[in-house]
C-alpha positions in Angstrom: -0.1 0.0 0.0 1.4 3.4 -0.9 2.4 5.6 2.0 0.7 9.0 2.1 3.1 11.8 3.1 1.9 15.4 3.5 4.6 17.9 2.7 5.2 21.6 1.9 7.9 22.7 -0.5 10.2 22.8 2.5 9.9 20.0 4.9 12.7 19.3 7.3 12.7 16.0 9.5 14.7 16.6 12.6 14.8 13.5 14.7 16.9 14.8 17.7 16.6 15.7 21.3 18.7 18.8 20.6 17.8 21.8 18.4 21.5 22.4 17.7 24.0 20.5 15.6 26.3 19.9 18.7 24.2 17.3 20.5 24.2 16.9 24.3 26.4 15.1 26.8 24.1 12.1 26.5 23.8 12.1 22.7 26.2 11.6 19.8 27.2 14.6 17.7 24.6 15.3 14.9 25.4 15.1 11.2 23.4 17.2 8.9 22.6 16.1 5.3 21.0 18.7 2.8 19.0 17.0 0.1 17.2 19.2 -2.6 15.7 19.0 -6.1 13.1 16.9 -8.0 9.5 17.2 -7.0 9.0 13.7 -8.6 11.4 12.3 -6.0 10.5 14.4 -3.1 7.9 12.1 -1.5 10.3 9.2 -1.9 13.1 11.2 -0.5 10.9 12.2 2.4 10.0 8.5 3.2 13.6 7.6 3.0 14.7 10.4 5.4 12.0 9.5 7.9 12.9 5.8 8.0 16.6 6.5 8.0 16.4 8.9 10.9 14.4 6.5 12.9 17.3 4.0 12.6 20.1 6.6 12.8 19.0 9.4 15.3 22.4 11.0 15.0 21.5 12.0 11.4 19.5 15.1 10.5 18.1 15.1 7.0 16.7 18.2 5.3 14.5 17.4 2.1 13.5 20.2 -0.1 11.6 20.1 -3.6 11.7 22.8 -6.3 12.5 20.8 -9.3 15.5 19.0 -10.8 16.9 22.2 -12.1 16.8 23.8 -8.6 18.5 20.8 -7.1 21.3 20.7 -9.7 21.8 24.4 -9.3 22.3 24.0 -5.6 24.8 21.3 -6.1 26.7 23.6 -8.5 26.6 26.4 -5.9 27.8 24.0 -3.2 24.8 24.4 -1.0 23.5 20.8 -0.9 25.1 17.4 -0.2 22.7 15.6 -2.5 20.8 16.9 -5.5 17.7 14.9 -6.7 17.0 14.9 -10.4 14.3 13.1 -12.5 16.5 13.7 -15.6 20.2 13.4 -16.2 22.4 16.4 -15.7 23.1 18.4 -18.8 26.6 19.0 -20.2 26.3 22.7 -19.7 25.4 22.2 -16.0 28.5 19.9 -15.7 30.7 22.6 -17.3 29.3 25.2 -14.9 29.9 22.9 -12.0 33.5 22.3 -13.0 34.1 26.0 -13.2 33.1 26.1 -9.5 35.3 23.1 -8.6 32.3 20.8 -8.3 32.5 17.2 -9.9 28.9 15.9 -10.3 28.6 12.2 -9.7 25.5 10.4 -10.8 23.7 7.7 -8.7 20.7 5.9 -10.1 18.4 5.5 -7.2 15.0 4.2 -8.7 13.0 3.9 -11.8 9.8 5.7 -12.8 7.1 5.5 -15.4 5.5 8.8 -16.6 1.8 8.3 -16.8 -0.4 10.2 -19.2 -3.6 11.0 -17.3 -7.2 12.1 -18.1 -10.4 12.8 -16.3 -12.5 9.7 -15.7 -15.3 11.1 -17.8 -13.1 11.2 -20.9 -13.8 8.0 -23.0 -10.2 8.1 -24.6 -8.3 5.1 -23.1 -5.4 4.6 -25.7 -3.0 6.9 -27.5 0.2 6.5 -29.5 3.2 8.6 -28.8 2.7 10.4 -32.0 -0.8 11.3 -31.0 0.4 12.5 -27.6 3.1 14.6 -29.5 0.5 16.2 -31.7 -1.7 17.0 -28.7 1.1 18.7 -26.7 2.6 20.5 -29.8 -0.8 21.9 -30.6 -1.4 20.0 -34.0 -4.5 18.4 -32.3 -6.8 20.7 -30.5 -10.0 18.7 -30.1 -10.5 15.2 -28.4 -12.5 14.0 -31.4 -9.3 13.9 -33.4 -8.1 11.1 -31.3 -11.5 9.2 -30.9 -13.0 11.2 -28.1 -15.8 13.7 -27.6 -16.2 17.0 -29.4 -14.4 18.9 -26.7 -11.4 21.2 -26.7 -8.1 19.7 -25.3 -6.8 21.4 -22.2 -2.9 20.6 -22.0 -1.2 20.5 -18.6 2.5 20.4 -18.1 5.0 20.7 -15.4 7.1 23.9 -15.2 10.3 24.3 -17.4 12.6 23.8 -14.3 11.2 20.3 -13.8 13.1 17.3 -14.9 9.9 15.7 -15.8 9.1 18.5 -18.2 12.4 18.2 -19.9 12.2 14.4 -20.1 8.5 14.6 -21.6 9.6 17.3 -24.1 12.5 15.3 -25.4 11.0 11.8 -25.3 7.3 12.4 -26.2 6.8 15.8 -27.7 9.9 15.4 -29.8 9.5 11.7 -30.1 13.2 11.2 -29.1 14.5 13.1 -32.1 17.6 15.1 -30.9 17.4 17.3 -34.0 13.7 18.3 -33.3 12.8 21.8 -32.3 9.2 21.0 -31.5 7.9 22.8 -28.5 4.9 22.5 -26.2 2.0 24.4 -27.6 1.8 28.0 -26.3 -1.4 27.5 -24.5 -0.2 24.6 -22.5 -0.9 25.4 -18.8 2.4 25.1 -16.8 1.9 23.9 -13.2 4.3 24.0 -10.4 3.7 20.6 -8.9 2.6 17.1 -9.6 -0.3 17.6 -7.2 -1.4 20.7 -9.2 -1.7 18.5 -12.4 -3.6 15.9 -10.4 -6.0 18.5 -9.1 -6.6 20.1 -12.4 -7.2 16.9 -14.3 -9.6 15.7 -11.5 -11.8 18.8 -12.0 -11.5 19.4 -15.7 -13.0 16.8 -18.1 -11.2 18.3 -21.1 -7.7 18.1 -19.4 -4.7 15.9 -20.2 -1.6 15.8 -18.1 1.4 13.8 -17.2 2.9 12.7 -13.8 5.1 10.2 -12.2 3.3 6.8 -11.7 3.7 7.1 -7.9 1.6 10.3 -7.9 -1.4 9.1 -9.9 -4.6 8.4 -7.7 -7.0 5.7 -8.4 -9.9 8.1 -9.3 -8.0 9.3 -12.5 -7.6 7.3 -15.7 -4.2 6.5 -17.0 -3.8 6.2 -20.9 -2.5 3.0 -22.3 0.3 4.0 -24.8 1.9 2.3 -27.9 4.9 3.5 -29.7 3.1 2.9 -33.0 -0.6 2.2 -33.9 0.3 -1.4 -34.8 1.9 -2.0 -31.4 0.2 -3.2 -28.2 -1.2 -0.4 -26.0 0.4 -0.7 -22.5 -0.5 0.8 -19.2 2.3 2.1 -16.9 3.2 -0.2 -14.0 6.3 -1.4 -12.2 6.1 -4.6 -14.3 5.7 -2.9 -17.7 8.8 -0.7 -16.8 10.8 -3.6 -15.8 10.1 -5.7 -18.8 10.5 -2.8 -21.1 7.1 -2.7 -22.7 6.0 0.8 -21.4 7.1 3.5 -23.7 7.7 6.3 -21.3 10.0 5.1 -18.6 13.1 6.6 -17.0 15.7 6.4 -14.2 15.7 8.7 -11.2 18.9 10.2 -9.9 20.8 11.7 -7.0 24.0 13.8 -7.7 26.9 14.3 -5.3 30.1 16.4 -5.5 32.4 13.6 -6.5 32.6 10.3 -4.8 30.5 10.7 -1.5 32.2 10.2 1.8 31.3 9.9 5.4 27.6 9.8 6.4 26.6 10.8 2.9 28.1 7.8 1.4 26.7 5.6 4.2 23.1 7.0 3.5 23.4 6.4 -0.2 24.6 2.9 0.4 21.4 2.5 2.5 19.1 3.8 -0.3 20.4 1.0 -2.6 19.5 -1.6 0.1 16.6 -3.9 -0.1 14.9 -2.0 2.8 15.0 1.3 1.1 14.1 -0.1 -2.3 11.0 -1.7 -0.7 9.9 1.9 0.0 10.4 2.7 -3.6 7.9 -0.1 -4.5 5.4 1.0 -1.9 5.3 4.5 -3.4 4.6 3.4 -6.8 8.1 3.7 -8.2 10.3 1.1 -9.6 13.1 -0.5 -7.5 16.6 -0.7 -9.1 17.4 -4.1 -7.7 
């Protein structure tokens, strides 16, 4: 069963008897780990932080969202220990980091499927990648063009600093073509969070959105997707990601400055453990093991 975690954009778990980083005469010194970035990963990172601190009360973990770009920028600026990202770091970000004496190191911490979602009153249940691309680029503007009712299509997307936005643009809107310059339609509504997309799809029968699989509630419909019209239409799931049949799947990342050391290294090792990867599965993401 998925865990439900209520959080604000800044949520800090502090499991300690002392409010300072020095500890007390009866407690071990506190180690503080700053973790920032992807909103896709934030629920998972919060769940990990909560469990890890229960087992390691000398560790204080701060988990903040804001988007993959925000987390990577913080790593480049040297203000976080771990940056969360739902996309790979870009070469220009690596170059900028190197100028600051930062050497980003990539750690794959889970897998994810991006689900395309619609209101339950929408009769459309299957789409090809090309159809989704045409919807989001503005070539299709009415649901009847893809077998639905005569209704206008309302496009929802994450904001541009989101790694999910970048991945969806490159993989779906541009269909993986690195030479393509296709963009989201100018009337696409950009929303700051996964929860914002869920809320809008829930109340708008004309809306289409996309979100990480772990965020999609049972009262919304996920679209079965096929690379081509002649292929089998597949719904997103842990199994369809693992067996490679779902078309919009990706890795999720954490980045550190070089090879992690000390408590950060121990924490990342725990994230790769069976215990931590079970939390990945509980929250609807895909374990790496």
